[in-house]
C-alpha positions as CSV (number, residue, x, y, z in Angstrom):
1,X,0.0,0.0,0.0
2,X,1.5,3.3,-1.0
3,X,0.2,6.8,0.2
4,X,0.0,9.2,-2.8
5,X,-0.9,12.8,-3.5
6,X,-2.3,13.7,-6.9
7,X,-4.4,16.4,-8.6
8,X,-3.9,20.0,-9.4
9,X,-1.4,22.2,-7.3
10,X,-3.0,23.6,-4.3
11,X,-5.9,21.2,-4.4
12,X,-4.0,17.9,-4.0
13,X,-5.9,14.9,-2.9
14,X,-4.6,12.2,-0.6
15,X,-5.0,8.6,-1.6
16,X,-3.9,5.1,-0.8
17,X,-2.9,3.0,-3.8
18,X,-2.8,-0.8,-3.5
19,X,-1.0,-3.2,-5.9
20,X,-2.3,-6.7,-6.6
21,X,-0.2,-9.8,-6.2
22,X,1.7,-9.9,-9.4
23,X,0.7,-13.5,-10.0
24,X,-2.9,-12.7,-9.5
25,X,-3.1,-9.3,-11.4
26,X,-6.3,-9.0,-13.5
27,X,-5.4,-5.9,-15.5
28,X,-8.4,-4.2,-13.7
29,X,-8.6,-1.2,-11.4
30,X,-11.1,0.0,-8.8
31,X,-11.6,3.6,-7.5
32,X,-13.5,3.8,-4.2
33,X,-15.7,6.8,-3.6
34,X,-16.4,7.6,0.1
35,X,-19.6,8.6,1.7
36,X,-20.1,12.0,3.4
37,X,-19.3,13.0,6.9
38,X,-20.2,10.7,9.8
39,X,-21.2,8.0,7.3
40,X,-17.6,7.9,6.1
41,X,-16.3,7.7,9.7
42,X,-18.5,4.6,10.3
43,X,-17.7,2.9,7.0
44,X,-13.9,3.5,7.1
45,X,-13.2,0.0,8.3
46,X,-15.5,-1.5,5.6
47,X,-13.8,0.4,2.9
48,X,-10.3,-0.7,4.1
49,X,-11.4,-4.3,4.2
50,X,-12.9,-4.2,0.7
51,X,-9.8,-2.5,-0.7
52,X,-7.5,-5.2,0.9
53,X,-9.6,-8.0,-0.5
54,X,-9.8,-6.5,-4.0
55,X,-6.1,-6.1,-4.1
56,X,-5.6,-9.7,-2.9
57,X,-8.0,-10.8,-5.7
58,X,-5.8,-9.1,-8.3
59,X,-7.2,-5.5,-8.6
60,X,-5.2,-2.2,-8.5
61,X,-7.2,-0.2,-5.9
62,X,-7.2,3.6,-5.2
63,X,-9.1,4.9,-2.2
64,X,-8.9,8.7,-1.6
65,X,-10.3,11.6,0.4
66,X,-12.3,14.2,-1.4
67,X,-11.1,17.8,-1.4
68,X,-11.8,19.4,2.0
69,X,-12.1,16.0,3.7
70,X,-9.7,13.7,5.5
71,X,-6.0,14.2,4.6
72,X,-6.7,16.0,1.2
73,X,-6.1,19.7,0.8
74,X,-8.8,22.1,1.8
75,X,-10.7,22.8,5.0
76,X,-13.9,21.2,6.2
77,X,-16.6,22.9,4.3
78,X,-14.5,23.8,1.2
79,X,-15.7,21.0,-1.0
80,X,-18.9,20.6,-3.0
81,X,-20.4,18.1,-5.3
82,X,-18.9,19.8,-8.5
83,X,-15.5,19.7,-7.0
84,X,-16.0,16.1,-5.8
85,X,-17.0,14.9,-9.2
86,X,-13.8,16.4,-10.5
87,X,-11.9,14.6,-7.7
88,X,-13.3,11.3,-8.9
89,X,-12.2,12.0,-12.4
90,X,-8.7,12.9,-11.1
91,X,-8.6,9.6,-9.2
92,X,-9.8,7.7,-12.3
93,X,-6.9,9.2,-14.3
94,X,-4.4,8.6,-11.6
95,X,-5.3,4.9,-11.2
96,X,-5.0,4.3,-14.9
97,X,-1.6,6.0,-15.0
98,X,-0.3,4.2,-11.9
99,X,-1.7,0.7,-12.9
100,X,-1.2,0.8,-16.7
101,X,-4.6,-0.8,-16.9
102,X,-7.1,0.1,-19.7
103,X,-10.2,-0.8,-17.6
104,X,-11.5,0.7,-14.4
105,X,-14.6,0.2,-12.2
106,X,-15.8,2.6,-9.5
107,X,-17.3,1.6,-6.1
108,X,-19.4,4.3,-4.3
109,X,-21.1,4.5,-1.0
110,X,-24.2,6.6,-0.2
111,X,-23.6,10.2,-1.3
112,X,-20.2,9.0,-2.8
113,X,-22.2,6.6,-5.0
114,X,-24.4,9.4,-6.3
115,X,-21.5,11.6,-7.0
116,X,-19.8,8.8,-8.9
117,X,-23.0,8.2,-10.9
118,X,-23.0,11.8,-12.0
119,X,-19.2,11.8,-12.6
120,X,-19.4,8.7,-14.8
121,X,-20.8,10.9,-17.6
122,X,-17.6,12.7,-17.8
123,X,-15.2,9.9,-18.6
124,X,-14.2,9.3,-22.1
125,X,-14.9,5.6,-22.3
126,X,-17.6,3.9,-20.2
127,X,-16.5,2.4,-17.0
128,X,-16.3,-1.4,-16.7
129,X,-18.6,-1.5,-13.7
130,X,-20.2,1.1,-11.4
131,X,-21.2,-0.5,-8.1
132,X,-23.3,1.6,-5.8
133,X,-24.1,0.8,-2.1
134,X,-27.2,2.5,-0.8
135,X,-26.9,5.4,-3.3
136,X,-28.8,8.6,-2.6
137,X,-31.6,9.0,-5.1
138,X,-33.5,11.8,-3.5
139,X,-31.3,14.6,-2.1
140,X,-34.1,16.2,-0.1
141,X,-34.9,12.9,1.7
142,X,-31.3,12.4,2.3
143,X,-30.9,15.8,4.0
144,X,-34.0,15.1,6.1
145,X,-32.3,11.8,7.3
146,X,-29.1,13.6,8.2
147,X,-31.0,16.4,10.0
148,X,-33.0,13.9,12.0
149,X,-29.8,12.1,13.0
150,X,-28.3,15.5,13.9
151,X,-31.3,16.5,16.1
152,X,-31.1,13.1,17.9
153,X,-27.4,13.8,18.5
154,X,-28.0,17.3,19.9
155,X,-30.9,15.9,22.0
156,X,-28.7,13.3,23.5
157,X,-26.0,16.0,24.4
158,X,-28.7,18.4,25.8
159,X,-29.9,15.6,28.1
160,X,-26.5,15.4,29.7
161,X,-25.3,18.9,29.6
162,X,-28.6,20.7,30.2
163,X,-28.3,22.9,27.3
164,X,-31.3,24.4,25.4
165,X,-32.1,21.6,23.0
166,X,-34.4,23.4,20.6
167,X,-32.2,26.5,20.1
168,X,-29.0,24.5,19.8
169,X,-30.3,22.0,17.3
170,X,-31.8,24.6,15.1
171,X,-28.8,26.9,15.1
172,X,-26.2,24.1,14.5
173,X,-28.0,22.6,11.5
174,X,-27.4,25.8,9.5
175,X,-23.7,25.0,9.2
176,X,-23.0,21.5,10.2
177,X,-24.4,17.9,10.4
178,X,-23.2,15.4,13.0
179,X,-19.9,17.3,13.4
180,X,-19.2,18.0,9.7
181,X,-19.6,21.2,7.8
182,X,-22.6,21.5,5.5
183,X,-22.5,24.7,3.6
184,X,-25.6,26.4,2.1
185,X,-24.2,25.7,-1.4
186,X,-23.5,22.0,-0.6
187,X,-27.0,21.7,0.9
188,X,-28.5,23.2,-2.3
189,X,-26.5,20.8,-4.5
190,X,-27.5,17.8,-2.5
191,X,-31.1,18.8,-2.6
192,X,-31.0,18.7,-6.4
193,X,-30.0,15.0,-6.5
194,X,-32.9,13.1,-8.2
195,X,-33.5,9.6,-9.6
196,X,-32.1,10.8,-12.9
197,X,-28.7,11.2,-11.2
198,X,-28.6,7.3,-11.1
199,X,-30.4,6.4,-14.2
200,X,-28.3,8.6,-16.4
201,X,-25.0,7.1,-15.2
202,X,-22.7,5.6,-17.8
203,X,-21.0,2.2,-17.4
204,X,-21.0,-1.2,-19.1
205,X,-22.8,-2.5,-15.9
206,X,-24.4,-0.7,-13.0
207,X,-25.3,-2.5,-9.8
208,X,-26.8,-1.0,-6.7
209,X,-26.9,-2.8,-3.3
210,X,-29.5,-1.9,-0.7
211,X,-31.3,-3.4,2.4
212,X,-34.4,-5.1,0.9
213,X,-36.4,-4.3,4.0
214,X,-36.4,-0.5,3.7
215,X,-38.4,2.2,1.9
216,X,-35.2,3.2,0.2
217,X,-35.0,-0.2,-1.5
218,X,-38.6,0.1,-2.7
219,X,-37.8,3.6,-4.1
220,X,-34.7,2.3,-5.9
221,X,-36.8,-0.7,-7.2
222,X,-39.3,1.7,-8.9
223,X,-36.5,3.9,-10.2
224,X,-34.6,1.0,-11.7
225,X,-37.8,-0.6,-13.1
226,X,-38.7,2.6,-14.9
227,X,-35.2,2.9,-16.3
228,X,-35.4,-0.7,-17.6
229,X,-38.7,0.1,-19.4
230,X,-37.1,3.2,-21.0
231,X,-34.0,1.3,-22.1
232,X,-36.2,-0.8,-24.4
233,X,-36.3,2.1,-26.8
234,X,-33.3,4.2,-25.7
235,X,-29.6,3.1,-25.4
236,X,-28.8,3.3,-21.7
237,X,-26.5,1.5,-19.3
238,X,-28.0,-1.7,-17.7
239,X,-29.1,-1.2,-14.1
240,X,-29.5,-4.0,-11.6
241,X,-30.7,-3.6,-8.0
242,X,-29.3,-6.2,-5.6
243,X,-31.2,-6.8,-2.4
244,X,-29.3,-7.6,0.8
245,X,-30.7,-8.5,4.2
246,X,-28.3,-6.4,6.3
247,X,-29.7,-3.4,8.2
248,X,-27.2,-0.5,8.1
249,X,-27.4,2.3,10.6
250,X,-25.4,4.8,8.7
251,X,-25.4,7.9,10.9
252,X,-27.6,7.5,14.0
253,X,-26.4,8.7,17.3
254,X,-26.7,5.2,18.8
255,X,-24.3,3.8,16.2
256,X,-22.0,6.9,15.8
257,X,-18.8,5.2,16.9
258,X,-19.4,1.7,15.7
259,X,-17.9,0.1,12.6
260,X,-19.7,-1.3,9.6
261,X,-18.4,-4.6,8.2
262,X,-21.5,-6.6,7.2
263,X,-20.3,-9.9,5.6
264,X,-23.3,-10.3,3.2
265,X,-23.0,-6.9,1.7
266,X,-19.2,-7.2,1.6
267,X,-19.4,-10.5,-0.3
268,X,-22.0,-9.2,-2.8
269,X,-20.0,-6.1,-3.6
270,X,-16.8,-8.0,-4.1
271,X,-18.6,-10.5,-6.3
272,X,-20.0,-7.6,-8.4
273,X,-16.5,-6.1,-9.0
274,X,-14.7,-9.4,-9.5
275,X,-17.4,-10.2,-12.1
276,X,-16.1,-7.3,-14.1
277,X,-12.8,-9.0,-14.7
């Protein structure tokens, strides 16, 4: 595993590049696109495990921090969806350069999955695979989920510190969610995410994984079914929704410091990417 910095001067991104075992090399690369904020904190362990297993299987793997997050340049709150789409493109170019491979797949989580879907339209040649875990299909609903989790967190803090709950929760949500900056511009951009963000994505194969026992799964099911009907007369990328039975608590206060490594989802995602070889 090699730490690297790439991207334009002054906006460098930090990444970790993993080489496959030479005897197992598949000539394929994977770029991993992180979720946002507290969801990234909780899924960090999962992302590391997936990257390690992909490298052992024979993939070149690049995972990186978006601008304004983690160890990349920029401060918390500097990034937005447009910048992060550009970051994925930079990571795509970098992994092709470092690996020498001609084929690349992207793996995105939650908001990172939706950003990847949008960014896929900007690459010259279609991706081999685009694998999306619990992608955001409705930005407004996603923001409401984050806000509900934030309010629960402030309520918990207020209970122990005797602060004024209503005032603190309302004031803090104007600029941050669960400890991470959420600017007005980023909030606006997220609110504009729609089903078309996913159905317009461009790749040879697109697969989304989601808990089958959620309203979000039923929403994605309708979106993908409508896309399949439209593709009968229009040339679009094939979309497949893969149900899993793992309940994920992405950003609730109760699960804030726990890790996510569900074996079922992990196995399905690995199989989807390995199937691209």
